[in-house]
C-alpha positions in Angstrom: -214.3 -67.6 -11.6 -215.6 -70.9 -12.9 -216.6 -71.9 -16.5 -218.7 -74.9 -17.6 -219.1 -76.4 -21.0 -222.6 -78.0 -21.2 -224.6 -79.2 -24.1 -228.3 -78.5 -24.5 -229.0 -82.1 -23.4 -227.5 -81.5 -20.0 -230.4 -79.6 -18.3 -230.2 -81.5 -15.1 -226.5 -80.8 -14.7 -227.1 -77.1 -15.5 -229.6 -76.9 -12.6 -227.2 -78.5 -10.2 -224.4 -76.1 -11.2 -226.8 -73.2 -10.8 -227.8 -74.3 -7.4 -224.2 -74.8 -6.3 -223.2 -71.3 -7.5 -226.2 -69.8 -5.7 -225.1 -71.5 -2.5 -221.6 -70.2 -2.9 -222.7 -66.7 -3.4 -225.0 -66.8 -0.4 -222.0 -68.1 1.7 -220.0 -65.1 0.6 -222.6 -62.7 1.8 -223.2 -59.1 0.9 -220.6 -57.2 -1.1 -218.6 -55.1 1.3 -217.7 -52.5 -1.2 -221.3 -51.8 -2.0 -222.2 -51.5 1.6 -219.3 -49.0 2.1 -217.6 -51.3 4.6 -214.4 -51.9 2.6 -211.3 -50.5 4.3 -208.9 -50.6 1.4 -208.4 -47.8 -1.0 -208.7 -48.4 -4.7 -206.0 -46.9 -6.8 -206.7 -46.5 -10.5 -203.9 -45.0 -12.6 -202.1 -43.8 -9.5 -205.1 -41.8 -8.3 -207.3 -42.8 -5.4 -210.9 -43.6 -6.4 
């Protein structure tokens, strides 16, 4: 997780950060949980979900 503190005058830097984050997400690829490919079981409150 990343946080950025930008002023309203930093539009160019905002665009750079948005591009960097988009590229990182593309490198990660699809969410394996959403595609049903995750092998791990999720335990919530001791119960398998």
